[in-house]
N, C-alpha and C positions, 0 to 999 in steps of 0.2 A: 541121197544126192540132191533132192529137191530143197532140203533145208540148207545145204551148203551153197547151192545156187542162189537161193533167196538171200542168204547173208551177203554173198558177193554183190548181188544186184543192189541190195540196200546200202552197202558200203559205197558203191559208185554213186548212187543217188545222194547219199550224205555228202560225199566229196563235192558234188556239183552244187549242193546247197551252200557249202562252205565257200566255194568259188563265187557264188552269187553274192553272199554277204561281203566277202573281201572286195569284189569289184564294184558293187553298187554302193556300199556304205562305208567301207574302210580304206578305199583307194588312196585318199589324201591324208589319212591319219597315220600316226607313227608306225603302227603294225603293218599297214598297207605299203608305206614307203619302204620299210625294211624287207617285206616279203617279195616285193616286185622290183627291188633295187632302184627306186626312183628318187629323184630329188623333188622337193616341194613344187617347184615351178613346172616341171614336166608332168607331175601328177595332176596339177591344176589344169593344165592344157588338155590332158587326155582323159579327164574324169568322165566326160559325157560318153566317150567311146567305151571306156571301161564299164560304165553302167549298162550300156547296151549289150556288151559282151556278157555281163553278169546276168542280165535278163534271159539271154539265150541259154546260159547254163541252168537257170531255173526251169526253163522249158524241158531241158533234158532230164533234170531231176523229176519233174512232174510226170513225164512219160514213163520213167522207170517205176515211180510210185504207182501209176495207173496199172502197170502190169501185175501188181499184187491184188488189185480190185477186180480186174477183168480176167478172171481165172479161165474162162473158156477161150480166150485169145492170148494167153500169157506168152507163149513162144513167139508169135509174130511181132508182138509189141516189144518184147525184150530184144529180139533180133534187130528190129529197126532202130530203137533208141541206143542200144549198145554199139551198133554199127556207126551211128552218128557220133557217139562219144569217141570211138576209136579213130574215125576219120578226122574229127576236130583235133584230137590229140596228135595225130601224125602231122597234120597241117601246122599246128602250133609248134611242134618240135622243129619242123623245117624252117618256118618263118620267124619264130621268136627265140626259141632256145630248146636245147636237148632235154632239160629237166621235165618239160611238159610230156615228153614221151613216157617217162617213168611215173609221173604223178597222175596223168589222165589216160593215156592210151593203154598202158600195161594193165591197170586195174580193169579197164573195159574189156580187154582181151581175155583176162582170167575169168571175169564174170560171164562173158559170152561162151567160152568153152564149157564152163560149169552149167550154164543154162541149157546149152545144147545137149549135154550128157543127161540132164534131168528131164528132158522133154519126152 
């Protein structure tokens, strides 16, 4: 179960690294415009906000990666950071769009359940 939980946590961390790259570096590029359904002007205006959001996603990824290093505190670290991922996903789903529920919150829930079962 620990291996499965680790894979799930690593997948969530990877997703948040992808979010970081998309929001910090690709927001105004064609792939970012398509992914976030933005026109060039709106992307330009919101680029700083997106970069800030991307940085926070990087912090979530860093915390989940930390849980692989801090083996004596693995469960509390994973509980905290996966809870943050889930809450951010729920908030994003309500305020931005439902797809965030499936892309961010659901993987966080699955990883949290598996991490709980593995502890």
